mmCIF file as gemmi writes it, N, C-alpha and C atoms, coordinates in Angstrom:
data_model
loop_
_atom_site.group_PDB
_atom_site.id
_atom_site.type_symbol
_atom_site.label_atom_id
_atom_site.label_alt_id
_atom_site.label_comp_id
_atom_site.label_asym_id
_atom_site.label_entity_id
_atom_site.label_seq_id
_atom_site.pdbx_PDB_ins_code
_atom_site.Cartn_x
_atom_site.Cartn_y
_atom_site.Cartn_z
_atom_site.occupancy
_atom_site.B_iso_or_equiv
_atom_site.pdbx_formal_charge
_atom_site.auth_seq_id
_atom_site.auth_asym_id
_atom_site.pdbx_PDB_model_num
ATOM 1 N N . UNK Axp A 1 ? 44.082 -13.302 14.598 1 0 ? 1 A 1
ATOM 2 C CA . UNK Axp A 1 ? 42.946 -14.025 14.09 1 0 ? 1 A 1
ATOM 3 C C . UNK Axp A 1 ? 41.658 -13.445 14.688 1 0 ? 1 A 1
ATOM 4 N N . UNK Axp A 2 ? 40.65 -13.239 13.861 1 0 ? 2 A 1
ATOM 5 C CA . UNK Axp A 2 ? 39.399 -12.658 14.318 1 0 ? 2 A 1
ATOM 6 C C . UNK Axp A 2 ? 38.552 -13.694 15.042 1 0 ? 2 A 1
ATOM 7 N N . UNK Axp A 3 ? 38.041 -13.302 16.189 1 0 ? 3 A 1
ATOM 8 C CA . UNK Axp A 3 ? 37.126 -14.144 16.948 1 0 ? 3 A 1
ATOM 9 C C . UNK Axp A 3 ? 35.692 -13.804 16.559 1 0 ? 3 A 1
ATOM 10 N N . UNK Axp A 4 ? 34.776 -14.714 16.822 1 0 ? 4 A 1
ATOM 11 C CA . UNK Axp A 4 ? 33.362 -14.415 16.647 1 0 ? 4 A 1
ATOM 12 C C . UNK Axp A 4 ? 32.846 -13.646 17.846 1 0 ? 4 A 1
ATOM 13 N N . UNK Axp A 5 ? 31.965 -12.698 17.575 1 0 ? 5 A 1
ATOM 14 C CA . UNK Axp A 5 ? 31.323 -11.91 18.613 1 0 ? 5 A 1
ATOM 15 C C . UNK Axp A 5 ? 29.819 -11.998 18.398 1 0 ? 5 A 1
ATOM 16 N N . UNK Axp A 6 ? 29.093 -12.316 19.464 1 0 ? 6 A 1
ATOM 17 C CA . UNK Axp A 6 ? 27.64 -12.297 19.402 1 0 ? 6 A 1
ATOM 18 C C . UNK Axp A 6 ? 27.17 -10.963 19.959 1 0 ? 6 A 1
ATOM 19 N N . UNK Axp A 7 ? 26.305 -10.291 19.197 1 0 ? 7 A 1
ATOM 20 C CA . UNK Axp A 7 ? 25.767 -9.002 19.591 1 0 ? 7 A 1
ATOM 21 C C . UNK Axp A 7 ? 24.254 -9.126 19.697 1 0 ? 7 A 1
ATOM 22 N N . UNK Axp A 8 ? 23.708 -8.625 20.784 1 0 ? 8 A 1
ATOM 23 C CA . UNK Axp A 8 ? 22.261 -8.563 20.962 1 0 ? 8 A 1
ATOM 24 C C . UNK Axp A 8 ? 21.876 -7.103 21.121 1 0 ? 8 A 1
ATOM 25 N N . UNK Axp A 9 ? 20.753 -6.712 20.495 1 0 ? 9 A 1
ATOM 26 C CA . UNK Axp A 9 ? 20.316 -5.326 20.636 1 0 ? 9 A 1
ATOM 27 C C . UNK Axp A 9 ? 18.806 -5.226 20.684 1 0 ? 9 A 1
ATOM 28 N N . UNK Axp A 10 ? 18.332 -4.181 21.354 1 0 ? 10 A 1
ATOM 29 C CA . UNK Axp A 10 ? 16.921 -3.824 21.368 1 0 ? 10 A 1
ATOM 30 C C . UNK Axp A 10 ? 16.816 -2.367 20.959 1 0 ? 10 A 1
ATOM 31 N N . UNK Axp A 11 ? 15.715 -2.058 20.309 1 0 ? 11 A 1
ATOM 32 C CA . UNK Axp A 11 ? 15.486 -0.696 19.839 1 0 ? 11 A 1
ATOM 33 C C . UNK Axp A 11 ? 14.138 -0.242 20.373 1 0 ? 11 A 1
ATOM 34 N N . UNK Axp A 12 ? 14.118 0.933 20.954 1 0 ? 12 A 1
ATOM 35 C CA . UNK Axp A 12 ? 12.887 1.496 21.503 1 0 ? 12 A 1
ATOM 36 C C . UNK Axp A 12 ? 12.465 2.721 20.691 1 0 ? 12 A 1
ATOM 37 N N . UNK Axp A 13 ? 11.22 3.099 20.7 1 0 ? 13 A 1
ATOM 38 C CA . UNK Axp A 13 ? 10.148 2.568 21.534 1 0 ? 13 A 1
ATOM 39 C C . UNK Axp A 13 ? 9.618 1.242 21.003 1 0 ? 13 A 1
ATOM 40 N N . UNK Axp A 14 ? 9.158 0.408 21.957 1 0 ? 14 A 1
ATOM 41 C CA . UNK Axp A 14 ? 8.565 -0.88 21.603 1 0 ? 14 A 1
ATOM 42 C C . UNK Axp A 14 ? 7.184 -0.635 21.007 1 0 ? 14 A 1
ATOM 43 N N . UNK Axp A 15 ? 6.849 -1.399 19.981 1 0 ? 15 A 1
ATOM 44 C CA . UNK Axp A 15 ? 5.548 -1.304 19.331 1 0 ? 15 A 1
ATOM 45 C C . UNK Axp A 15 ? 5.04 -2.719 19.104 1 0 ? 15 A 1
ATOM 46 N N . UNK Axp A 16 ? 3.802 -2.992 19.522 1 0 ? 16 A 1
ATOM 47 C CA . UNK Axp A 16 ? 3.192 -4.294 19.252 1 0 ? 16 A 1
ATOM 48 C C . UNK Axp A 16 ? 2.834 -4.408 17.781 1 0 ? 16 A 1
ATOM 49 N N . UNK Axp A 17 ? 2.942 -5.607 17.247 1 0 ? 17 A 1
ATOM 50 C CA . UNK Axp A 17 ? 2.54 -5.835 15.854 1 0 ? 17 A 1
ATOM 51 C C . UNK Axp A 17 ? 3.722 -5.806 14.92 1 0 ? 17 A 1
ATOM 52 N N . UNK Axp A 18 ? 3.533 -5.208 13.764 1 0 ? 18 A 1
ATOM 53 C CA . UNK Axp A 18 ? 4.57 -5.156 12.725 1 0 ? 18 A 1
ATOM 54 C C . UNK Axp A 18 ? 5.791 -4.388 13.219 1 0 ? 18 A 1
ATOM 55 N N . UNK Axp A 19 ? 6.95 -4.762 12.685 1 0 ? 19 A 1
ATOM 56 C CA . UNK Axp A 19 ? 8.183 -4.071 13.065 1 0 ? 19 A 1
ATOM 57 C C . UNK Axp A 19 ? 8.148 -2.635 12.585 1 0 ? 19 A 1
ATOM 58 N N . UNK Axp A 20 ? 8.505 -1.692 13.453 1 0 ? 20 A 1
ATOM 59 C CA . UNK Axp A 20 ? 8.521 -0.286 13.048 1 0 ? 20 A 1
ATOM 60 C C . UNK Axp A 20 ? 9.664 0.014 12.076 1 0 ? 20 A 1
ATOM 61 N N . UNK Axp A 21 ? 9.577 1.147 11.435 1 0 ? 21 A 1
ATOM 62 C CA . UNK Axp A 21 ? 10.56 1.569 10.435 1 0 ? 21 A 1
ATOM 63 C C . UNK Axp A 21 ? 11.976 1.539 10.984 1 0 ? 21 A 1
ATOM 64 N N . UNK Axp A 22 ? 12.193 1.999 12.209 1 0 ? 22 A 1
ATOM 65 C CA . UNK Axp A 22 ? 13.543 2.071 12.765 1 0 ? 22 A 1
ATOM 66 C C . UNK Axp A 22 ? 14.145 0.693 12.988 1 0 ? 22 A 1
ATOM 67 N N . UNK Axp A 23 ? 13.327 -0.308 13.274 1 0 ? 23 A 1
ATOM 68 C CA . UNK Axp A 23 ? 13.841 -1.665 13.41 1 0 ? 23 A 1
ATOM 69 C C . UNK Axp A 23 ? 14.158 -2.245 12.029 1 0 ? 23 A 1
ATOM 70 N N . UNK Axp A 24 ? 13.246 -2.074 11.089 1 0 ? 24 A 1
ATOM 71 C CA . UNK Axp A 24 ? 13.498 -2.563 9.727 1 0 ? 24 A 1
ATOM 72 C C . UNK Axp A 24 ? 14.752 -1.926 9.129 1 0 ? 24 A 1
ATOM 73 N N . UNK Axp A 25 ? 14.973 -0.652 9.398 1 0 ? 25 A 1
ATOM 74 C CA . UNK Axp A 25 ? 16.169 0.027 8.876 1 0 ? 25 A 1
ATOM 75 C C . UNK Axp A 25 ? 17.439 -0.597 9.453 1 0 ? 25 A 1
ATOM 76 N N . UNK Axp A 26 ? 17.42 -0.924 10.74 1 0 ? 26 A 1
ATOM 77 C CA . UNK Axp A 26 ? 18.585 -1.553 11.375 1 0 ? 26 A 1
ATOM 78 C C . UNK Axp A 26 ? 18.833 -2.944 10.789 1 0 ? 26 A 1
ATOM 79 N N . UNK Axp A 27 ? 17.763 -3.691 10.559 1 0 ? 27 A 1
ATOM 80 C CA . UNK Axp A 27 ? 17.898 -5.022 9.971 1 0 ? 27 A 1
ATOM 81 C C . UNK Axp A 27 ? 18.449 -4.936 8.55 1 0 ? 27 A 1
ATOM 82 N N . UNK Axp A 28 ? 17.97 -3.965 7.784 1 0 ? 28 A 1
ATOM 83 C CA . UNK Axp A 28 ? 18.466 -3.769 6.419 1 0 ? 28 A 1
ATOM 84 C C . UNK Axp A 28 ? 19.941 -3.375 6.425 1 0 ? 28 A 1
ATOM 85 N N . UNK Axp A 29 ? 20.354 -2.582 7.404 1 0 ? 29 A 1
ATOM 86 C CA . UNK Axp A 29 ? 21.759 -2.186 7.509 1 0 ? 29 A 1
ATOM 87 C C . UNK Axp A 29 ? 22.646 -3.407 7.745 1 0 ? 29 A 1
ATOM 88 N N . UNK Axp A 30 ? 22.192 -4.326 8.579 1 0 ? 30 A 1
ATOM 89 C CA . UNK Axp A 30 ? 22.958 -5.553 8.806 1 0 ? 30 A 1
ATOM 90 C C . UNK Axp A 30 ? 22.998 -6.409 7.553 1 0 ? 30 A 1
ATOM 91 N N . UNK Axp A 31 ? 21.861 -6.563 6.901 1 0 ? 31 A 1
ATOM 92 C CA . UNK Axp A 31 ? 21.821 -7.351 5.666 1 0 ? 31 A 1
ATOM 93 C C . UNK Axp A 31 ? 22.763 -6.778 4.615 1 0 ? 31 A 1
ATOM 94 N N . UNK Axp A 32 ? 22.857 -5.465 4.54 1 0 ? 32 A 1
ATOM 95 C CA . UNK Axp A 32 ? 23.755 -4.812 3.578 1 0 ? 32 A 1
ATOM 96 C C . UNK Axp A 32 ? 25.219 -5.145 3.858 1 0 ? 32 A 1
ATOM 97 N N . UNK Axp A 33 ? 25.531 -5.467 5.107 1 0 ? 33 A 1
ATOM 98 C CA . UNK Axp A 33 ? 26.891 -5.857 5.487 1 0 ? 33 A 1
ATOM 99 C C . UNK Axp A 33 ? 27.11 -7.367 5.358 1 0 ? 33 A 1
ATOM 100 N N . UNK Axp A 34 ? 26.095 -8.075 4.888 1 0 ? 34 A 1
ATOM 101 C CA . UNK Axp A 34 ? 26.203 -9.527 4.75 1 0 ? 34 A 1
ATOM 102 C C . UNK Axp A 34 ? 25.978 -10.282 6.045 1 0 ? 34 A 1
ATOM 103 N N . UNK Axp A 35 ? 25.335 -9.626 7.011 1 0 ? 35 A 1
ATOM 104 C CA . UNK Axp A 35 ? 25.073 -10.239 8.318 1 0 ? 35 A 1
ATOM 105 C C . UNK Axp A 35 ? 23.583 -10.556 8.407 1 0 ? 35 A 1
ATOM 106 N N . UNK Axp A 36 ? 23.273 -11.801 8.759 1 0 ? 36 A 1
ATOM 107 C CA . UNK Axp A 36 ? 21.882 -12.218 8.893 1 0 ? 36 A 1
ATOM 108 C C . UNK Axp A 36 ? 21.482 -12.125 10.36 1 0 ? 36 A 1
ATOM 109 N N . UNK Axp A 37 ? 20.564 -11.22 10.699 1 0 ? 37 A 1
ATOM 110 C CA . UNK Axp A 37 ? 20.131 -11.094 12.089 1 0 ? 37 A 1
ATOM 111 C C . UNK Axp A 37 ? 19.135 -12.174 12.478 1 0 ? 37 A 1
ATOM 112 N N . UNK Axp A 38 ? 19.122 -12.516 13.759 1 0 ? 38 A 1
ATOM 113 C CA . UNK Axp A 38 ? 18.161 -13.455 14.337 1 0 ? 38 A 1
ATOM 114 C C . UNK Axp A 38 ? 17.165 -12.612 15.131 1 0 ? 38 A 1
ATOM 115 N N . UNK Axp A 39 ? 15.954 -12.459 14.601 1 0 ? 39 A 1
ATOM 116 C CA . UNK Axp A 39 ? 14.96 -11.572 15.186 1 0 ? 39 A 1
ATOM 117 C C . UNK Axp A 39 ? 14.168 -12.316 16.248 1 0 ? 39 A 1
ATOM 118 N N . UNK Axp A 40 ? 14.15 -11.765 17.468 1 0 ? 40 A 1
ATOM 119 C CA . UNK Axp A 40 ? 13.402 -12.341 18.565 1 0 ? 40 A 1
ATOM 120 C C . UNK Axp A 40 ? 12.253 -11.432 18.964 1 0 ? 40 A 1
ATOM 121 N N . UNK Axp A 41 ? 11.441 -11.851 19.923 1 0 ? 41 A 1
ATOM 122 C CA . UNK Axp A 41 ? 10.271 -11.059 20.307 1 0 ? 41 A 1
ATOM 123 C C . UNK Axp A 41 ? 10.61 -9.752 21.027 1 0 ? 41 A 1
ATOM 124 N N . UNK Axp A 42 ? 11.747 -9.701 21.687 1 0 ? 42 A 1
ATOM 125 C CA . UNK Axp A 42 ? 12.108 -8.508 22.438 1 0 ? 42 A 1
ATOM 126 C C . UNK Axp A 42 ? 13.458 -7.936 22.048 1 0 ? 42 A 1
ATOM 127 N N . UNK Axp A 43 ? 14.092 -8.503 21.041 1 0 ? 43 A 1
ATOM 128 C CA . UNK Axp A 43 ? 15.392 -8.032 20.609 1 0 ? 43 A 1
ATOM 129 C C . UNK Axp A 43 ? 15.893 -8.849 19.444 1 0 ? 43 A 1
ATOM 130 N N . UNK Axp A 44 ? 17.053 -8.481 18.977 1 0 ? 44 A 1
ATOM 131 C CA . UNK Axp A 44 ? 17.653 -9.111 17.813 1 0 ? 44 A 1
ATOM 132 C C . UNK Axp A 44 ? 19.102 -9.437 18.128 1 0 ? 44 A 1
ATOM 133 N N . UNK Axp A 45 ? 19.609 -10.513 17.535 1 0 ? 45 A 1
ATOM 134 C CA . UNK Axp A 45 ? 21 -10.911 17.739 1 0 ? 45 A 1
ATOM 135 C C . UNK Axp A 45 ? 21.645 -11.199 16.39 1 0 ? 45 A 1
ATOM 136 N N . UNK Axp A 46 ? 22.952 -11.054 16.361 1 0 ? 46 A 1
ATOM 137 C CA . UNK Axp A 46 ? 23.724 -11.466 15.196 1 0 ? 46 A 1
ATOM 138 C C . UNK Axp A 46 ? 25.123 -11.823 15.649 1 0 ? 46 A 1
ATOM 139 N N . UNK Axp A 47 ? 25.814 -12.589 14.818 1 0 ? 47 A 1
ATOM 140 C CA . UNK Axp A 47 ? 27.199 -12.953 15.096 1 0 ? 47 A 1
ATOM 141 C C . UNK Axp A 47 ? 28.056 -12.469 13.95 1 0 ? 47 A 1
ATOM 142 N N . UNK Axp A 48 ? 29.184 -11.876 14.305 1 0 ? 48 A 1
ATOM 143 C CA . UNK Axp A 48 ? 30.153 -11.419 13.311 1 0 ? 48 A 1
ATOM 144 C C . UNK Axp A 48 ? 31.54 -11.562 13.918 1 0 ? 48 A 1
ATOM 145 N N . UNK Axp A 49 ? 32.547 -11.108 13.214 1 0 ? 49 A 1
ATOM 146 C CA . UNK Axp A 49 ? 33.924 -11.22 13.712 1 0 ? 49 A 1
ATOM 147 C C . UNK Axp A 49 ? 34.356 -9.913 14.366 1 0 ? 49 A 1
ATOM 148 N N . UNK Axp A 50 ? 35.405 -10.009 15.178 1 0 ? 50 A 1
ATOM 149 C CA . UNK Axp A 50 ? 35.88 -8.835 15.903 1 0 ? 50 A 1
ATOM 150 C C . UNK Axp A 50 ? 36.297 -7.702 14.976 1 0 ? 50 A 1
ATOM 151 N N . UNK Axp A 51 ? 36.757 -8.036 13.775 1 0 ? 51 A 1
ATOM 152 C CA . UNK Axp A 51 ? 37.177 -6.974 12.859 1 0 ? 51 A 1
ATOM 153 C C . UNK Axp A 51 ? 36.005 -6.286 12.161 1 0 ? 51 A 1
ATOM 154 N N . UNK Axp A 52 ? 34.784 -6.841 12.283 1 0 ? 52 A 1
ATOM 155 C CA . UNK Axp A 52 ? 33.609 -6.254 11.643 1 0 ? 52 A 1
ATOM 156 C C . UNK Axp A 52 ? 32.555 -5.766 12.625 1 0 ? 52 A 1
ATOM 157 N N . UNK Axp A 53 ? 32.715 -6.086 13.906 1 0 ? 53 A 1
ATOM 158 C CA . UNK Axp A 53 ? 31.66 -5.793 14.877 1 0 ? 53 A 1
ATOM 159 C C . UNK Axp A 53 ? 31.427 -4.291 15.06 1 0 ? 53 A 1
ATOM 160 N N . UNK Axp A 54 ? 32.468 -3.502 15.046 1 0 ? 54 A 1
ATOM 161 C CA . UNK Axp A 54 ? 32.301 -2.057 15.224 1 0 ? 54 A 1
ATOM 162 C C . UNK Axp A 54 ? 31.456 -1.442 14.123 1 0 ? 54 A 1
ATOM 163 N N . UNK Axp A 55 ? 31.749 -1.806 12.891 1 0 ? 55 A 1
ATOM 164 C CA . UNK Axp A 55 ? 30.977 -1.289 11.756 1 0 ? 55 A 1
ATOM 165 C C . UNK Axp A 55 ? 29.533 -1.769 11.815 1 0 ? 55 A 1
ATOM 166 N N . UNK Axp A 56 ? 29.324 -2.996 12.244 1 0 ? 56 A 1
ATOM 167 C CA . UNK Axp A 56 ? 27.97 -3.546 12.317 1 0 ? 56 A 1
ATOM 168 C C . UNK Axp A 56 ? 27.143 -2.829 13.383 1 0 ? 56 A 1
ATOM 169 N N . UNK Axp A 57 ? 27.708 -2.631 14.554 1 0 ? 57 A 1
ATOM 170 C CA . UNK Axp A 57 ? 26.989 -1.933 15.628 1 0 ? 57 A 1
ATOM 171 C C . UNK Axp A 57 ? 26.733 -0.482 15.226 1 0 ? 57 A 1
ATOM 172 N N . UNK Axp A 58 ? 27.704 0.163 14.617 1 0 ? 58 A 1
ATOM 173 C CA . UNK Axp A 58 ? 27.511 1.542 14.154 1 0 ? 58 A 1
ATOM 174 C C . UNK Axp A 58 ? 26.393 1.62 13.123 1 0 ? 58 A 1
ATOM 175 N N . UNK Axp A 59 ? 26.335 0.655 12.221 1 0 ? 59 A 1
ATOM 176 C CA . UNK Axp A 59 ? 25.293 0.644 11.188 1 0 ? 59 A 1
ATOM 177 C C . UNK Axp A 59 ? 23.913 0.471 11.818 1 0 ? 59 A 1
ATOM 178 N N . UNK Axp A 60 ? 23.797 -0.418 12.795 1 0 ? 60 A 1
ATOM 179 C CA . UNK Axp A 60 ? 22.524 -0.624 13.488 1 0 ? 60 A 1
ATOM 180 C C . UNK Axp A 60 ? 22.073 0.667 14.151 1 0 ? 60 A 1
ATOM 181 N N . UNK Axp A 61 ? 22.963 1.282 14.92 1 0 ? 61 A 1
ATOM 182 C CA . UNK Axp A 61 ? 22.598 2.482 15.662 1 0 ? 61 A 1
ATOM 183 C C . UNK Axp A 61 ? 22.287 3.652 14.735 1 0 ? 61 A 1
ATOM 184 N N . UNK Axp A 62 ? 23.098 3.844 13.72 1 0 ? 62 A 1
ATOM 185 C CA . UNK Axp A 62 ? 22.861 4.945 12.784 1 0 ? 62 A 1
ATOM 186 C C . UNK Axp A 62 ? 21.52 4.797 12.081 1 0 ? 62 A 1
ATOM 187 N N . UNK Axp A 63 ? 21.234 3.599 11.595 1 0 ? 63 A 1
ATOM 188 C CA . UNK Axp A 63 ? 19.975 3.36 10.879 1 0 ? 63 A 1
ATOM 189 C C . UNK Axp A 63 ? 18.777 3.52 11.811 1 0 ? 63 A 1
ATOM 190 N N . UNK Axp A 64 ? 18.884 2.993 13.014 1 0 ? 64 A 1
ATOM 191 C CA . UNK Axp A 64 ? 17.769 3.075 13.959 1 0 ? 64 A 1
ATOM 192 C C . UNK Axp A 64 ? 17.464 4.533 14.325 1 0 ? 64 A 1
ATOM 193 N N . UNK Axp A 65 ? 18.488 5.284 14.726 1 0 ? 65 A 1
ATOM 194 C CA . UNK Axp A 65 ? 18.26 6.673 15.133 1 0 ? 65 A 1
ATOM 195 C C . UNK Axp A 65 ? 17.827 7.55 13.966 1 0 ? 65 A 1
ATOM 196 N N . UNK Axp A 66 ? 18.333 7.293 12.777 1 0 ? 66 A 1
ATOM 197 C CA . UNK Axp A 66 ? 17.942 8.073 11.6 1 0 ? 66 A 1
ATOM 198 C C . UNK Axp A 66 ? 16.482 7.854 11.227 1 0 ? 66 A 1
ATOM 199 N N . UNK Axp A 67 ? 15.888 6.776 11.75 1 0 ? 67 A 1
ATOM 200 C CA . UNK Axp A 67 ? 14.509 6.444 11.396 1 0 ? 67 A 1
ATOM 201 C C . UNK Axp A 67 ? 13.545 6.52 12.579 1 0 ? 67 A 1
ATOM 202 N N . UNK Axp A 68 ? 13.941 7.214 13.648 1 0 ? 68 A 1
ATOM 203 C CA . UNK Axp A 68 ? 13.007 7.501 14.728 1 0 ? 68 A 1
ATOM 204 C C . UNK Axp A 68 ? 13.169 6.751 16.027 1 0 ? 68 A 1
ATOM 205 N N . UNK Axp A 69 ? 14.186 5.937 16.161 1 0 ? 69 A 1
ATOM 206 C CA . UNK Axp A 69 ? 14.411 5.248 17.436 1 0 ? 69 A 1
ATOM 207 C C . UNK Axp A 69 ? 14.728 6.27 18.522 1 0 ? 69 A 1
ATOM 208 N N . UNK Axp A 70 ? 14.334 5.951 19.751 1 0 ? 70 A 1
ATOM 209 C CA . UNK Axp A 70 ? 14.63 6.837 20.873 1 0 ? 70 A 1
ATOM 210 C C . UNK Axp A 70 ? 15.705 6.272 21.794 1 0 ? 70 A 1
ATOM 211 N N . UNK Axp A 71 ? 15.954 4.957 21.692 1 0 ? 71 A 1
ATOM 212 C CA . UNK Axp A 71 ? 16.931 4.32 22.57 1 0 ? 71 A 1
ATOM 213 C C . UNK Axp A 71 ? 17.355 2.998 21.951 1 0 ? 71 A 1
ATOM 214 N N . UNK Axp A 72 ? 18.657 2.732 21.958 1 0 ? 72 A 1
ATOM 215 C CA . UNK Axp A 72 ? 19.182 1.462 21.459 1 0 ? 72 A 1
ATOM 216 C C . UNK Axp A 72 ? 20.08 0.873 22.546 1 0 ? 72 A 1
ATOM 217 N N . UNK Axp A 73 ? 19.818 -0.363 22.912 1 0 ? 73 A 1
ATOM 218 C CA . UNK Axp A 73 ? 20.629 -1.066 23.896 1 0 ? 73 A 1
ATOM 219 C C . UNK Axp A 73 ? 21.411 -2.158 23.169 1 0 ? 73 A 1
ATOM 220 N N . UNK Axp A 74 ? 22.724 -2.234 23.433 1 0 ? 74 A 1
ATOM 221 C CA . UNK Axp A 74 ? 23.582 -3.222 22.769 1 0 ? 74 A 1
ATOM 222 C C . UNK Axp A 74 ? 24.345 -3.99 23.842 1 0 ? 74 A 1
ATOM 223 N N . UNK Axp A 75 ? 24.415 -5.309 23.685 1 0 ? 75 A 1
ATOM 224 C CA . UNK Axp A 75 ? 25.175 -6.164 24.577 1 0 ? 75 A 1
ATOM 225 C C . UNK Axp A 75 ? 25.935 -7.155 23.707 1 0 ? 75 A 1
ATOM 226 N N . UNK Axp A 76 ? 27.156 -7.472 24.073 1 0 ? 76 A 1
ATOM 227 C CA . UNK Axp A 76 ? 27.927 -8.391 23.235 1 0 ? 76 A 1
ATOM 228 C C . UNK Axp A 76 ? 28.919 -9.19 24.06 1 0 ? 76 A 1
ATOM 229 N N . UNK Axp A 77 ? 29.408 -10.239 23.431 1 0 ? 77 A 1
ATOM 230 C CA . UNK Axp A 77 ? 30.438 -11.067 24.054 1 0 ? 77 A 1
ATOM 231 C C . UNK Axp A 77 ? 31.043 -12.007 23.021 1 0 ? 77 A 1
ATOM 232 N N . UNK Axp A 78 ? 32.264 -12.43 23.268 1 0 ? 78 A 1
ATOM 233 C CA . UNK Axp A 78 ? 32.923 -13.352 22.355 1 0 ? 78 A 1
ATOM 234 C C . UNK Axp A 78 ? 32.457 -14.765 22.631 1 0 ? 78 A 1
ATOM 235 N N . UNK Axp A 79 ? 32.448 -15.583 21.594 1 0 ? 79 A 1
ATOM 236 C CA . UNK Axp A 79 ? 32.145 -17.002 21.751 1 0 ? 79 A 1
ATOM 237 C C . UNK Axp A 79 ? 33.345 -17.655 22.423 1 0 ? 79 A 1
ATOM 238 N N . UNK Axp A 80 ? 33.1 -18.253 23.563 1 0 ? 80 A 1
ATOM 239 C CA . UNK Axp A 80 ? 34.21 -18.861 24.302 1 0 ? 80 A 1
ATOM 240 C C . UNK Axp A 80 ? 34.187 -20.364 24.159 1 0 ? 80 A 1
């Protein structure tokens, strides 16, 4: 049975104001997978299942780096 996993990520470089292209690309990649991200002031979080988390994290990182990100930090844990 698949467990829920909460993933939090930040994408650098940080830019004040509107979200940069690399962040929007990562958000669009999640939306394309049917995952709704929770956008915060210093990072973004989403919840998915263990069988989908790898594809979701890969999509975030691929989209971010393809659009100019210099660093992506990912942290996750299962809902206990």
